[in-house]
PQR file of N, CA, C, O and H, with PARSE charges and radii, in Angstrom:
ATOM      1  N   UNK A   1      -3.427  18.878   3.154 -0.4000 1.5000
ATOM      2  CA  UNK A   1      -2.163  19.586   3.283 -0.0000 2.0000
ATOM      3  C   UNK A   1      -1.084  18.800   2.543  0.5500 1.7000
ATOM      4  O   UNK A   1      -0.922  17.601   2.770 -0.5500 1.4000
ATOM      5  N   UNK A   2      -0.356  19.462   1.670 -0.4000 1.5000
ATOM      6  CA  UNK A   2       0.730  18.844   0.927 -0.0000 2.0000
ATOM      7  C   UNK A   2       2.050  19.327   1.497  0.5500 1.7000
ATOM      8  O   UNK A   2       2.234  20.517   1.753 -0.5500 1.4000
ATOM      9  H   UNK A   2      -0.488  20.436   1.485  0.4000 1.0000
ATOM     10  N   UNK A   3       2.971  18.387   1.694 -0.4000 1.5000
ATOM     11  CA  UNK A   3       4.287  18.718   2.209 -0.0000 2.0000
ATOM     12  C   UNK A   3       5.326  18.269   1.195  0.5500 1.7000
ATOM     13  O   UNK A   3       5.285  17.130   0.728 -0.5500 1.4000
ATOM     14  H   UNK A   3       2.822  17.420   1.487  0.4000 1.0000
ATOM     15  N   UNK A   4       6.237  19.132   0.857 -0.4000 1.5000
ATOM     16  CA  UNK A   4       7.323  18.794  -0.053 -0.0000 2.0000
ATOM     17  C   UNK A   4       8.520  18.365   0.777  0.5500 1.7000
ATOM     18  O   UNK A   4       9.006  19.126   1.613 -0.5500 1.4000
ATOM     19  H   UNK A   4       6.270  20.056   1.237  0.4000 1.0000
ATOM     20  N   UNK A   5       8.993  17.155   0.550 -0.4000 1.5000
ATOM     21  CA  UNK A   5      10.122  16.616   1.290 -0.0000 2.0000
ATOM     22  C   UNK A   5      11.164  16.116   0.317  0.5500 1.7000
ATOM     23  O   UNK A   5      10.829  15.451  -0.663 -0.5500 1.4000
ATOM     24  H   UNK A   5       8.598  16.537  -0.129  0.4000 1.0000
ATOM     25  N   UNK A   6      12.405  16.422   0.568 -0.4000 1.5000
ATOM     26  CA  UNK A   6      13.500  15.929  -0.256 -0.0000 2.0000
ATOM     27  C   UNK A   6      13.889  14.544   0.242  0.5500 1.7000
ATOM     28  O   UNK A   6      14.039  14.327   1.444 -0.5500 1.4000
ATOM     29  H   UNK A   6      12.677  16.963   1.364  0.4000 1.0000
ATOM     30  N   UNK A   7      14.052  13.606  -0.692 -0.4000 1.5000
ATOM     31  CA  UNK A   7      14.482  12.261  -0.323 -0.0000 2.0000
ATOM     32  C   UNK A   7      15.859  12.010  -0.912  0.5500 1.7000
ATOM     33  O   UNK A   7      16.272  12.663  -1.870 -0.5500 1.4000
ATOM     34  H   UNK A   7      13.930  13.782  -1.668  0.4000 1.0000
ATOM     35  N   UNK A   8      16.550  11.066  -0.329 -0.4000 1.5000
ATOM     36  CA  UNK A   8      17.925  10.772  -0.731 -0.0000 2.0000
ATOM     37  C   UNK A   8      17.951   9.590  -1.698  0.5500 1.7000
ATOM     38  O   UNK A   8      17.397   8.532  -1.400 -0.5500 1.4000
ATOM     39  H   UNK A   8      16.215  10.536   0.450  0.4000 1.0000
ATOM     40  N   UNK A   9      18.588   9.766  -2.848 -0.4000 1.5000
ATOM     41  CA  UNK A   9      18.765   8.689  -3.814 -0.0000 2.0000
ATOM     42  C   UNK A   9      20.160   8.112  -3.596  0.5500 1.7000
ATOM     43  O   UNK A   9      21.154   8.838  -3.635 -0.5500 1.4000
ATOM     44  H   UNK A   9      19.038  10.626  -3.090  0.4000 1.0000
ATOM     45  N   UNK A  10      20.225   6.797  -3.365 -0.4000 1.5000
ATOM     46  CA  UNK A  10      21.503   6.123  -3.119 -0.0000 2.0000
ATOM     47  C   UNK A  10      21.680   5.011  -4.142  0.5500 1.7000
ATOM     48  O   UNK A  10      20.801   4.782  -4.973 -0.5500 1.4000
ATOM     49  H   UNK A  10      19.418   6.208  -3.333  0.4000 1.0000
ATOM     50  N   UNK A  11      22.802   4.326  -4.086 -0.4000 1.5000
ATOM     51  CA  UNK A  11      23.042   3.183  -4.966 -0.0000 2.0000
ATOM     52  C   UNK A  11      22.022   2.070  -4.708  0.5500 1.7000
ATOM     53  O   UNK A  11      21.692   1.310  -5.618 -0.5500 1.4000
ATOM     54  H   UNK A  11      23.516   4.512  -3.411  0.4000 1.0000
ATOM     55  N   UNK A  12      21.522   1.973  -3.469 -0.4000 1.5000
ATOM     56  CA  UNK A  12      20.566   0.928  -3.100 -0.0000 2.0000
ATOM     57  C   UNK A  12      19.128   1.300  -3.463  0.5500 1.7000
ATOM     58  O   UNK A  12      18.259   0.429  -3.511 -0.5500 1.4000
ATOM     59  H   UNK A  12      21.790   2.590  -2.729  0.4000 1.0000
ATOM     60  N   UNK A  13      18.872   2.571  -3.718 -0.4000 1.5000
ATOM     61  CA  UNK A  13      17.512   2.999  -4.042 -0.0000 2.0000
ATOM     62  C   UNK A  13      17.226   4.373  -3.459  0.5500 1.7000
ATOM     63  O   UNK A  13      18.129   5.194  -3.296 -0.5500 1.4000
ATOM     64  H   UNK A  13      19.578   3.278  -3.680  0.4000 1.0000
ATOM     65  N   UNK A  14      15.971   4.606  -3.151 -0.4000 1.5000
ATOM     66  CA  UNK A  14      15.552   5.899  -2.599 -0.0000 2.0000
ATOM     67  C   UNK A  14      15.305   5.752  -1.109  0.5500 1.7000
ATOM     68  O   UNK A  14      14.613   4.830  -0.678 -0.5500 1.4000
ATOM     69  H   UNK A  14      15.238   3.939  -3.283  0.4000 1.0000
ATOM     70  N   UNK A  15      15.868   6.654  -0.324 -0.4000 1.5000
ATOM     71  CA  UNK A  15      15.668   6.671   1.119 -0.0000 2.0000
ATOM     72  C   UNK A  15      14.525   7.627   1.438  0.5500 1.7000
ATOM     73  O   UNK A  15      14.627   8.831   1.198 -0.5500 1.4000
ATOM     74  H   UNK A  15      16.430   7.403  -0.674  0.4000 1.0000
ATOM     75  N   UNK A  16      13.435   7.084   1.979 -0.4000 1.5000
ATOM     76  CA  UNK A  16      12.286   7.890   2.386 -0.0000 2.0000
ATOM     77  C   UNK A  16      12.287   7.941   3.910  0.5500 1.7000
ATOM     78  O   UNK A  16      12.225   6.899   4.561 -0.5500 1.4000
ATOM     79  H   UNK A  16      13.353   6.107   2.173  0.4000 1.0000
ATOM     80  N   UNK A  17      12.356   9.138   4.485 -0.4000 1.5000
ATOM     81  CA  UNK A  17      12.387   9.243   5.949 -0.0000 2.0000
ATOM     82  C   UNK A  17      11.171   8.569   6.597  0.5500 1.7000
ATOM     83  O   UNK A  17      10.042   8.725   6.130 -0.5500 1.4000
ATOM     84  H   UNK A  17      12.406   9.985   3.956  0.4000 1.0000
ATOM     85  N   UNK A  18      11.412   7.830   7.660 -0.4000 1.5000
ATOM     86  CA  UNK A  18      10.386   7.076   8.368 -0.0000 2.0000
ATOM     87  C   UNK A  18       9.212   7.943   8.799  0.5500 1.7000
ATOM     88  O   UNK A  18       8.069   7.487   8.772 -0.5500 1.4000
ATOM     89  H   UNK A  18      12.328   7.703   8.039  0.4000 1.0000
ATOM     90  N   UNK A  19       9.474   9.185   9.198 -0.4000 1.5000
ATOM     91  CA  UNK A  19       8.393  10.054   9.679 -0.0000 2.0000
ATOM     92  C   UNK A  19       7.336  10.322   8.601  0.5500 1.7000
ATOM     93  O   UNK A  19       6.190  10.634   8.925 -0.5500 1.4000
ATOM     94  H   UNK A  19      10.403   9.555   9.221  0.4000 1.0000
ATOM     95  N   UNK A  20       7.716  10.202   7.321 -0.4000 1.5000
ATOM     96  CA  UNK A  20       6.743  10.386   6.248 -0.0000 2.0000
ATOM     97  C   UNK A  20       5.746   9.232   6.180  0.5500 1.7000
ATOM     98  O   UNK A  20       4.639   9.398   5.667 -0.5500 1.4000
ATOM     99  H   UNK A  20       8.647   9.948   7.059  0.4000 1.0000
ATOM    100  N   UNK A  21       6.131   8.067   6.693 -0.4000 1.5000
ATOM    101  CA  UNK A  21       5.302   6.869   6.585 -0.0000 2.0000
ATOM    102  C   UNK A  21       4.668   6.453   7.911  0.5500 1.7000
ATOM    103  O   UNK A  21       3.906   5.487   7.944 -0.5500 1.4000
ATOM    104  H   UNK A  21       7.030   7.931   7.110  0.4000 1.0000
ATOM    105  N   UNK A  22       4.960   7.146   8.985 -0.4000 1.5000
ATOM    106  CA  UNK A  22       4.587   6.690  10.328 -0.0000 2.0000
ATOM    107  C   UNK A  22       3.095   6.475  10.534  0.5500 1.7000
ATOM    108  O   UNK A  22       2.720   5.578  11.288 -0.5500 1.4000
ATOM    109  H   UNK A  22       5.580   7.931   8.958  0.4000 1.0000
ATOM    110  N   UNK A  23       2.241   7.243   9.909 -0.4000 1.5000
ATOM    111  CA  UNK A  23       0.803   7.105  10.118 -0.0000 2.0000
ATOM    112  C   UNK A  23       0.104   6.291   9.040  0.5500 1.7000
ATOM    113  O   UNK A  23      -1.122   6.184   9.041 -0.5500 1.4000
ATOM    114  H   UNK A  23       2.546   7.972   9.296  0.4000 1.0000
ATOM    115  N   UNK A  24       0.870   5.716   8.123 -0.4000 1.5000
ATOM    116  CA  UNK A  24       0.259   5.001   7.004 -0.0000 2.0000
ATOM    117  C   UNK A  24       0.003   3.527   7.277  0.5500 1.7000
ATOM    118  O   UNK A  24      -0.815   2.919   6.587 -0.5500 1.4000
ATOM    119  H   UNK A  24       1.867   5.802   8.123  0.4000 1.0000
ATOM    120  N   UNK A  25       0.666   2.935   8.249 -0.4000 1.5000
ATOM    121  CA  UNK A  25       0.534   1.502   8.462 -0.0000 2.0000
ATOM    122  C   UNK A  25       1.223   0.761   7.334  0.5500 1.7000
ATOM    123  O   UNK A  25       2.297   1.164   6.887 -0.5500 1.4000
ATOM    124  H   UNK A  25       1.331   3.429   8.810  0.4000 1.0000
ATOM    125  N   UNK A  26       0.610  -0.322   6.871 -0.4000 1.5000
ATOM    126  CA  UNK A  26       1.171  -1.083   5.749 -0.0000 2.0000
ATOM    127  C   UNK A  26       0.961  -0.284   4.466  0.5500 1.7000
ATOM    128  O   UNK A  26      -0.128   0.239   4.228 -0.5500 1.4000
ATOM    129  H   UNK A  26      -0.262  -0.649   7.234  0.4000 1.0000
ATOM    130  N   UNK A  27       1.995  -0.189   3.644 -0.4000 1.5000
ATOM    131  CA  UNK A  27       1.907   0.604   2.415 -0.0000 2.0000
ATOM    132  C   UNK A  27       2.076  -0.285   1.195  0.5500 1.7000
ATOM    133  O   UNK A  27       2.596  -1.398   1.281 -0.5500 1.4000
ATOM    134  H   UNK A  27       2.880  -0.613   3.837  0.4000 1.0000
ATOM    135  N   UNK A  28       1.627   0.232   0.056 -0.4000 1.5000
ATOM    136  CA  UNK A  28       1.894  -0.413  -1.216 -0.0000 2.0000
ATOM    137  C   UNK A  28       2.490   0.628  -2.143  0.5500 1.7000
ATOM    138  O   UNK A  28       2.225   1.823  -2.011 -0.5500 1.4000
ATOM    139  H   UNK A  28       1.205   1.136  -0.013  0.4000 1.0000
ATOM    140  N   UNK A  29       3.292   0.163  -3.079 -0.4000 1.5000
ATOM    141  CA  UNK A  29       3.948   1.044  -4.037 -0.0000 2.0000
ATOM    142  C   UNK A  29       3.340   0.767  -5.403  0.5500 1.7000
ATOM    143  O   UNK A  29       3.350  -0.367  -5.881 -0.5500 1.4000
ATOM    144  H   UNK A  29       3.507  -0.808  -3.186  0.4000 1.0000
ATOM    145  N   UNK A  30       2.810   1.814  -6.026 -0.4000 1.5000
ATOM    146  CA  UNK A  30       2.186   1.703  -7.336 -0.0000 2.0000
ATOM    147  C   UNK A  30       3.085   2.414  -8.334  0.5500 1.7000
ATOM    148  O   UNK A  30       3.369   3.603  -8.189 -0.5500 1.4000
ATOM    149  H   UNK A  30       2.802   2.736  -5.638  0.4000 1.0000
ATOM    150  N   UNK A  31       3.527   1.687  -9.339 -0.4000 1.5000
ATOM    151  CA  UNK A  31       4.428   2.258 -10.333 -0.0000 2.0000
ATOM    152  C   UNK A  31       3.661   2.551 -11.611  0.5500 1.7000
ATOM    153  O   UNK A  31       3.061   1.654 -12.204 -0.5500 1.4000
ATOM    154  H   UNK A  31       3.297   0.721  -9.457  0.4000 1.0000
ATOM    155  N   UNK A  32       3.682   3.801 -12.028 -0.4000 1.5000
ATOM    156  CA  UNK A  32       3.104   4.227 -13.294 -0.0000 2.0000
ATOM    157  C   UNK A  32       4.255   4.607 -14.216  0.5500 1.7000
ATOM    158  O   UNK A  32       5.415   4.603 -13.804 -0.5500 1.4000
ATOM    159  H   UNK A  32       4.169   4.530 -11.547  0.4000 1.0000
ATOM    160  N   UNK A  33       3.941   4.926 -15.428 -0.4000 1.5000
ATOM    161  CA  UNK A  33       4.989   5.271 -16.393 -0.0000 2.0000
ATOM    162  C   UNK A  33       5.777   6.495 -15.957  0.5500 1.7000
ATOM    163  O   UNK A  33       7.000   6.529 -16.096 -0.5500 1.4000
ATOM    164  H   UNK A  33       2.999   4.928 -15.763  0.4000 1.0000
ATOM    165  N   UNK A  34       5.079   7.510 -15.425 -0.4000 1.5000
ATOM    166  CA  UNK A  34       5.725   8.783 -15.110 -0.0000 2.0000
ATOM    167  C   UNK A  34       5.985   9.036 -13.632  0.5500 1.7000
ATOM    168  O   UNK A  34       6.618  10.032 -13.282 -0.5500 1.4000
ATOM    169  H   UNK A  34       4.085   7.482 -15.312  0.4000 1.0000
ATOM    170  N   UNK A  35       5.511   8.158 -12.763 -0.4000 1.5000
ATOM    171  CA  UNK A  35       5.706   8.397 -11.334 -0.0000 2.0000
ATOM    172  C   UNK A  35       5.542   7.120 -10.530  0.5500 1.7000
ATOM    173  O   UNK A  35       5.047   6.113 -11.035 -0.5500 1.4000
ATOM    174  H   UNK A  35       4.996   7.349 -13.047  0.4000 1.0000
ATOM    175  N   UNK A  36       5.968   7.175  -9.267 -0.4000 1.5000
ATOM    176  CA  UNK A  36       5.807   6.086  -8.313 -0.0000 2.0000
ATOM    177  C   UNK A  36       4.997   6.648  -7.147  0.5500 1.7000
ATOM    178  O   UNK A  36       5.310   7.721  -6.632 -0.5500 1.4000
ATOM    179  H   UNK A  36       6.371   7.993  -8.858  0.4000 1.0000
ATOM    180  N   UNK A  37       3.962   5.926  -6.734 -0.4000 1.5000
ATOM    181  CA  UNK A  37       3.075   6.375  -5.673 -0.0000 2.0000
ATOM    182  C   UNK A  37       3.186   5.426  -4.485  0.5500 1.7000
ATOM    183  O   UNK A  37       3.061   4.212  -4.646 -0.5500 1.4000
ATOM    184  H   UNK A  37       3.708   5.054  -7.152  0.4000 1.0000
ATOM    185  N   UNK A  38       3.419   5.969  -3.300 -0.4000 1.5000
ATOM    186  CA  UNK A  38       3.427   5.184  -2.072 -0.0000 2.0000
ATOM    187  C   UNK A  38       2.165   5.567  -1.321  0.5500 1.7000
ATOM    188  O   UNK A  38       1.956   6.739  -1.006 -0.5500 1.4000
ATOM    189  H   UNK A  38       3.520   6.955  -3.169  0.4000 1.0000
ATOM    190  N   UNK A  39       1.308   4.566  -1.029 -0.4000 1.5000
ATOM    191  CA  UNK A  39       0.035   4.875  -0.380 -0.0000 2.0000
ATOM    192  C   UNK A  39      -0.312   3.803   0.644  0.5500 1.7000
ATOM    193  O   UNK A  39       0.214   2.692   0.588 -0.5500 1.4000
ATOM    194  H   UNK A  39       1.478   3.614  -1.285  0.4000 1.0000
ATOM    195  N   UNK A  40      -1.205   4.137   1.584 -0.4000 1.5000
ATOM    196  CA  UNK A  40      -1.636   3.121   2.543 -0.0000 2.0000
ATOM    197  C   UNK A  40      -2.241   1.940   1.798  0.5500 1.7000
ATOM    198  O   UNK A  40      -2.966   2.127   0.821 -0.5500 1.4000
ATOM    199  H   UNK A  40      -1.633   5.040   1.630  0.4000 1.0000
ATOM    200  N   UNK A  41      -1.950   0.736   2.247 -0.4000 1.5000
ATOM    201  CA  UNK A  41      -2.448  -0.452   1.558 -0.0000 2.0000
ATOM    202  C   UNK A  41      -3.968  -0.495   1.587  0.5500 1.7000
ATOM    203  O   UNK A  41      -4.592  -0.862   0.591 -0.5500 1.4000
ATOM    204  H   UNK A  41      -1.361   0.584   3.040  0.4000 1.0000
ATOM    205  N   UNK A  42      -4.564  -0.133   2.694 -0.4000 1.5000
ATOM    206  CA  UNK A  42      -6.013  -0.192   2.784 -0.0000 2.0000
ATOM    207  C   UNK A  42      -6.580   1.212   2.880  0.5500 1.7000
ATOM    208  O   UNK A  42      -6.873   1.694   3.974 -0.5500 1.4000
ATOM    209  H   UNK A  42      -4.057   0.166   3.502  0.4000 1.0000
ATOM    210  N   UNK A  43      -6.737   1.870   1.736 -0.4000 1.5000
ATOM    211  CA  UNK A  43      -7.274   3.234   1.706 -0.0000 2.0000
ATOM    212  C   UNK A  43      -8.718   3.266   2.192  0.5500 1.7000
ATOM    213  O   UNK A  43      -9.146   4.255   2.787 -0.5500 1.4000
ATOM    214  H   UNK A  43      -6.499   1.478   0.847  0.4000 1.0000
ATOM    215  N   UNK A  44      -9.471   2.200   1.949 -0.4000 1.5000
ATOM    216  CA  UNK A  44     -10.869   2.167   2.369 -0.0000 2.0000
ATOM    217  C   UNK A  44     -10.976   2.291   3.882  0.5500 1.7000
ATOM    218  O   UNK A  44     -11.764   3.092   4.384 -0.5500 1.4000
ATOM    219  H   UNK A  44      -9.123   1.396   1.466  0.4000 1.0000
ATOM    220  N   UNK A  45     -10.200   1.516   4.604 -0.4000 1.5000
ATOM    221  CA  UNK A  45     -10.258   1.571   6.066 -0.0000 2.0000
ATOM    222  C   UNK A  45      -9.772   2.918   6.582  0.5500 1.7000
ATOM    223  O   UNK A  45     -10.312   3.445   7.554 -0.5500 1.4000
ATOM    224  H   UNK A  45      -9.559   0.866   4.196  0.4000 1.0000
ATOM    225  N   UNK A  46      -8.767   3.468   5.943 -0.4000 1.5000
ATOM    226  CA  UNK A  46      -8.195   4.740   6.395 -0.0000 2.0000
ATOM    227  C   UNK A  46      -9.187   5.897   6.254  0.5500 1.7000
ATOM    228  O   UNK A  46      -9.229   6.786   7.105 -0.5500 1.4000
ATOM    229  H   UNK A  46      -8.328   3.039   5.154  0.4000 1.0000
ATOM    230  N   UNK A  47      -9.983   5.889   5.184 -0.4000 1.5000
ATOM    231  CA  UNK A  47     -10.887   7.000   4.917 -0.0000 2.0000
ATOM    232  C   UNK A  47     -12.360   6.637   5.105  0.5500 1.7000
ATOM    233  O   UNK A  47     -13.239   7.356   4.630 -0.5500 1.4000
ATOM    234  H   UNK A  47      -9.949   5.167   4.492  0.4000 1.0000
ATOM    235  N   UNK A  48     -12.634   5.539   5.786 -0.4000 1.5000
ATOM    236  CA  UNK A  48     -14.014   5.116   6.002 -0.0000 2.0000
ATOM    237  C   UNK A  48     -14.793   6.230   6.692  0.5500 1.7000
ATOM    238  O   UNK A  48     -14.360   6.770   7.709 -0.5500 1.4000
ATOM    239  H   UNK A  48     -11.920   4.954   6.172  0.4000 1.0000
ATOM    240  N   UNK A  49     -15.942   6.562   6.127 -0.4000 1.5000
ATOM    241  CA  UNK A  49     -16.783   7.607   6.690 -0.0000 2.0000
ATOM    242  C   UNK A  49     -16.422   9.000   6.208  0.5500 1.7000
ATOM    243  O   UNK A  49     -17.142   9.958   6.491 -0.5500 1.4000
ATOM    244  H   UNK A  49     -16.294   6.123   5.300  0.4000 1.0000
ATOM    245  N   UNK A  50     -15.308   9.129   5.477 -0.4000 1.5000
ATOM    246  CA  UNK A  50     -14.860  10.434   4.999 -0.0000 2.0000
ATOM    247  C   UNK A  50     -15.680  10.893   3.802  0.5500 1.7000
ATOM    248  O   UNK A  50     -15.992  12.076   3.664 -0.5500 1.4000
ATOM    249  H   UNK A  50     -14.724   8.351   5.247  0.4000 1.0000
ATOM    250  N   UNK A  51     -16.024   9.944   2.939 -0.4000 1.5000
ATOM    251  CA  UNK A  51     -16.823  10.239   1.752 -0.0000 2.0000
ATOM    252  C   UNK A  51     -18.151   9.511   1.879  0.5500 1.7000
ATOM    253  O   UNK A  51     -18.182   8.320   2.186 -0.5500 1.4000
ATOM    254  H   UNK A  51     -15.771   8.983   3.051  0.4000 1.0000
ATOM    255  N   UNK A  52     -19.232  10.212   1.648 -0.4000 1.5000
ATOM    256  CA  UNK A  52     -20.554   9.609   1.732 -0.0000 2.0000
ATOM    257  C   UNK A  52     -21.083   9.384   0.319  0.5500 1.7000
ATOM    258  O   UNK A  52     -21.301  10.342  -0.423 -0.5500 1.4000
ATOM    259  H   UNK A  52     -19.207  11.180   1.399  0.4000 1.0000
ATOM    260  N   UNK A  53     -21.293   8.108  -0.060 -0.4000 1.5000
ATOM    261  CA  UNK A  53     -21.721   7.794  -1.427 -0.0000 2.0000
ATOM    262  C   UNK A  53     -23.123   8.322  -1.717  0.5500 1.7000
ATOM    263  O   UNK A  53     -23.975   8.398  -0.831 -0.5500 1.4000
ATOM    264  H   UNK A  53     -21.117   7.329   0.542  0.4000 1.0000
ATOM    265  N   UNK A  54     -23.338   8.683  -2.974 -0.4000 1.5000
ATOM    266  CA  UNK A  54     -24.632   9.183  -3.413 -0.0000 2.0000
ATOM    267  C   UNK A  54     -25.469   8.097  -4.070  0.5500 1.7000
ATOM    268  O   UNK A  54     -26.651   8.308  -4.341 -0.5500 1.4000
ATOM    269  H   UNK A  54     -22.647   8.622  -3.693  0.4000 1.0000
ATOM    270  N   UNK A  55     -24.869   6.928  -4.331 -0.4000 1.5000
ATOM    271  CA  UNK A  55     -25.581   5.826  -4.968 -0.0000 2.0000
ATOM    272  C   UNK A  55     -25.432   4.568  -4.123  0.5500 1.7000
ATOM    273  O   UNK A  55     -24.511   4.451  -3.316 -0.5500 1.4000
ATOM    274  H   UNK A  55     -23.908   6.756  -4.111  0.4000 1.0000
ATOM    275  N   UNK A  56     -26.349   3.635  -4.322 -0.4000 1.5000
ATOM    276  CA  UNK A  56     -26.288   2.380  -3.581 -0.0000 2.0000
ATOM    277  C   UNK A  56     -25.317   1.419  -4.251  0.5500 1.7000
ATOM    278  O   UNK A  56     -24.956   1.592  -5.416 -0.5500 1.4000
ATOM    279  H   UNK A  56     -27.098   3.731  -4.978  0.4000 1.0000
ATOM    280  N   UNK A  57     -24.905   0.418  -3.511 -0.4000 1.5000
ATOM    281  CA  UNK A  57     -24.028  -0.617  -4.064 -0.0000 2.0000
ATOM    282  C   UNK A  57     -24.740  -1.342  -5.197  0.5500 1.7000
ATOM    283  O   UNK A  57     -24.126  -1.671  -6.212 -0.5500 1.4000
ATOM    284  H   UNK A  57     -25.197   0.278  -2.565  0.4000 1.0000
ATOM    285  N   UNK A  58     -26.033  -1.592  -5.023 -0.4000 1.5000
ATOM    286  CA  UNK A  58     -26.802  -2.278  -6.059 -0.0000 2.0000
ATOM    287  C   UNK A  58     -26.795  -1.477  -7.360  0.5500 1.7000
ATOM    288  O   UNK A  58     -26.637  -2.048  -8.440 -0.5500 1.4000
ATOM    289  H   UNK A  58     -26.531  -1.325  -4.198  0.4000 1.0000
ATOM    290  N   UNK A  59     -26.966  -0.157  -7.261 -0.4000 1.5000
ATOM    291  CA  UNK A  59     -26.949   0.691  -8.455 -0.0000 2.0000
ATOM    292  C   UNK A  59     -25.578   0.665  -9.126  0.5500 1.7000
ATOM    293  O   UNK A  59     -25.490   0.679 -10.354 -0.5500 1.4000
ATOM    294  H   UNK A  59     -27.095   0.306  -6.384  0.4000 1.0000
ATOM    295  N   UNK A  60     -24.521   0.628  -8.339 -0.4000 1.5000
ATOM    296  CA  UNK A  60     -23.173   0.549  -8.908 -0.0000 2.0000
ATOM    297  C   UNK A  60     -22.978  -0.757  -9.667  0.5500 1.7000
ATOM    298  O   UNK A  60     -22.421  -0.764 -10.765 -0.5500 1.4000
ATOM    299  H   UNK A  60     -24.593   0.617  -7.342  0.4000 1.0000
ATOM    300  N   UNK A  61     -23.439  -1.867  -9.079 -0.4000 1.5000
ATOM    301  CA  UNK A  61     -23.320  -3.164  -9.742 -0.0000 2.0000
ATOM    302  C   UNK A  61     -24.119  -3.189 -11.039  0.5500 1.7000
ATOM    303  O   UNK A  61     -23.648  -3.697 -12.057 -0.5500 1.4000
ATOM    304  H   UNK A  61     -23.892  -1.861  -8.187  0.4000 1.0000
ATOM    305  N   UNK A  62     -25.324  -2.642 -10.998 -0.4000 1.5000
ATOM    306  CA  UNK A  62     -26.167  -2.606 -12.194 -0.0000 2.0000
ATOM    307  C   UNK A  62     -25.509  -1.773 -13.302  0.5500 1.7000
ATOM    308  O   UNK A  62     -25.498  -2.177 -14.465 -0.5500 1.4000
ATOM    309  H   UNK A  62     -25.706  -2.230 -10.172  0.4000 1.0000
ATOM    310  N   UNK A  63     -24.968  -0.622 -12.936 -0.4000 1.5000
ATOM    311  CA  UNK A  63     -24.296   0.236 -13.908 -0.0000 2.0000
ATOM    312  C   UNK A  63     -23.078  -0.466 -14.505  0.5500 1.7000
ATOM    313  O   UNK A  63     -22.819  -0.364 -15.704 -0.5500 1.4000
ATOM    314  H   UNK A  63     -24.977  -0.294 -11.992  0.4000 1.0000
ATOM    315  N   UNK A  64     -22.331  -1.181 -13.657 -0.4000 1.5000
ATOM    316  CA  UNK A  64     -21.159  -1.912 -14.120 -0.0000 2.0000
ATOM    317  C   UNK A  64     -21.559  -3.002 -15.121  0.5500 1.7000
ATOM    318  O   UNK A  64     -20.931  -3.155 -16.169 -0.5500 1.4000
ATOM    319  H   UNK A  64     -22.542  -1.265 -12.683  0.4000 1.0000
ATOM    320  N   UNK A  65     -22.607  -3.754 -14.786 -0.4000 1.5000
ATOM    321  CA  UNK A  65     -23.061  -4.815 -15.676 -0.0000 2.0000
ATOM    322  C   UNK A  65     -23.531  -4.242 -17.012  0.5500 1.7000
ATOM    323  O   UNK A  65     -23.241  -4.808 -18.065 -0.5500 1.4000
ATOM    324  H   UNK A  65     -23.117  -3.631 -13.935  0.4000 1.0000
ATOM    325  N   UNK A  66     -24.252  -3.127 -16.973 -0.4000 1.5000
ATOM    326  CA  UNK A  66     -24.710  -2.481 -18.209 -0.0000 2.0000
ATOM    327  C   UNK A  66     -23.539  -2.001 -19.058  0.5500 1.7000
ATOM    328  O   UNK A  66     -23.573  -2.109 -20.284 -0.5500 1.4000
ATOM    329  H   UNK A  66     -24.488  -2.667 -16.117  0.4000 1.0000
ATOM    330  N   UNK A  67     -22.495  -1.468 -18.406 -0.4000 1.5000
ATOM    331  CA  UNK A  67     -21.334  -0.994 -19.168 -0.0000 2.0000
ATOM    332  C   UNK A  67     -20.600  -2.159 -19.824  0.5500 1.7000
ATOM    333  O   UNK A  67     -20.043  -2.007 -20.911 -0.5500 1.4000
ATOM    334  H   UNK A  67     -22.467  -1.381 -17.410  0.4000 1.0000
ATOM    335  N   UNK A  68     -20.596  -3.328 -19.168 -0.4000 1.5000
ATOM    336  CA  UNK A  68     -19.989  -4.516 -19.777 -0.0000 2.0000
ATOM    337  C   UNK A  68     -20.761  -4.948 -21.006  0.5500 1.7000
ATOM    338  O   UNK A  68     -20.169  -5.310 -22.023 -0.5500 1.4000
ATOM    339  H   UNK A  68     -21.049  -3.452 -18.285  0.4000 1.0000
ATOM    340  N   UNK A  69     -22.095  -4.909 -20.915 -0.4000 1.5000
ATOM    341  CA  UNK A  69     -22.923  -5.291 -22.053 -0.0000 2.0000
ATOM    342  C   UNK A  69     -22.751  -4.316 -23.206  0.5500 1.7000
ATOM    343  O   UNK A  69     -22.667  -4.728 -24.363 -0.5500 1.4000
ATOM    344  H   UNK A  69     -22.576  -4.614 -20.089  0.4000 1.0000
ATOM    345  N   UNK A  70     -22.698  -3.031 -22.898 -0.4000 1.5000
ATOM    346  CA  UNK A  70     -22.494  -2.018 -23.939 -0.0000 2.0000
ATOM    347  C   UNK A  70     -21.140  -2.213 -24.616  0.5500 1.7000
ATOM    348  O   UNK A  70     -21.023  -2.093 -25.836 -0.5500 1.4000
ATOM    349  H   UNK A  70     -22.766  -2.696 -21.958  0.4000 1.0000
ATOM    350  N   UNK A  71     -20.120  -2.514 -23.815 -0.4000 1.5000
ATOM    351  CA  UNK A  71     -18.780  -2.725 -24.356 -0.0000 2.0000
ATOM    352  C   UNK A  71     -18.711  -3.936 -25.269  0.5500 1.7000
ATOM    353  O   UNK A  71     -17.906  -3.987 -26.199 -0.5500 1.4000
ATOM    354  H   UNK A  71     -20.215  -2.611 -22.825  0.4000 1.0000
ATOM    355  N   UNK A  72     -19.581  -4.926 -24.983 -0.4000 1.5000
ATOM    356  CA  UNK A  72     -19.605  -6.147 -25.801 -0.0000 2.0000
ATOM    357  C   UNK A  72     -20.510  -5.979 -27.010  0.5500 1.7000
ATOM    358  O   UNK A  72     -20.619  -6.880 -27.842 -0.5500 1.4000
ATOM    359  H   UNK A  72     -20.235  -4.884 -24.228  0.4000 1.0000
ATOM    360  N   UNK A  73     -21.165  -4.813 -27.109 -0.4000 1.5000
ATOM    361  CA  UNK A  73     -22.026  -4.539 -28.246 -0.0000 2.0000
ATOM    362  C   UNK A  73     -23.379  -5.228 -28.160  0.5500 1.7000
ATOM    363  O   UNK A  73     -24.033  -5.440 -29.181 -0.5500 1.4000
ATOM    364  H   UNK A  73     -21.077  -4.081 -26.434  0.4000 1.0000
ATOM    365  N   UNK A  74     -23.802  -5.577 -26.957 -0.4000 1.5000
ATOM    366  CA  UNK A  74     -25.095  -6.273 -26.777 -0.0000 2.0000
ATOM    367  C   UNK A  74     -26.196  -5.302 -26.422  0.5500 1.7000
ATOM    368  O   UNK A  74     -27.343  -5.710 -26.236 -0.5500 1.4000
ATOM    369  H   UNK A  74     -23.270  -5.405 -26.127  0.4000 1.0000
TER
END
């Protein structure tokens, strides 16, 4: 569910209503060129069990190592 909320821009910065952040716990702010993202600091803990992986951790590590070798031209 997406909710559109208006925030207040002041001389000190942007005022984000507390109720928007109440269930997030500790947050981090990620700044990109075109936008700023406020998200829970530990997304893994927040969504644990929500997504079920189709590959093993070992397979992910192997794929990562192979991609590094390919990138190095080996």
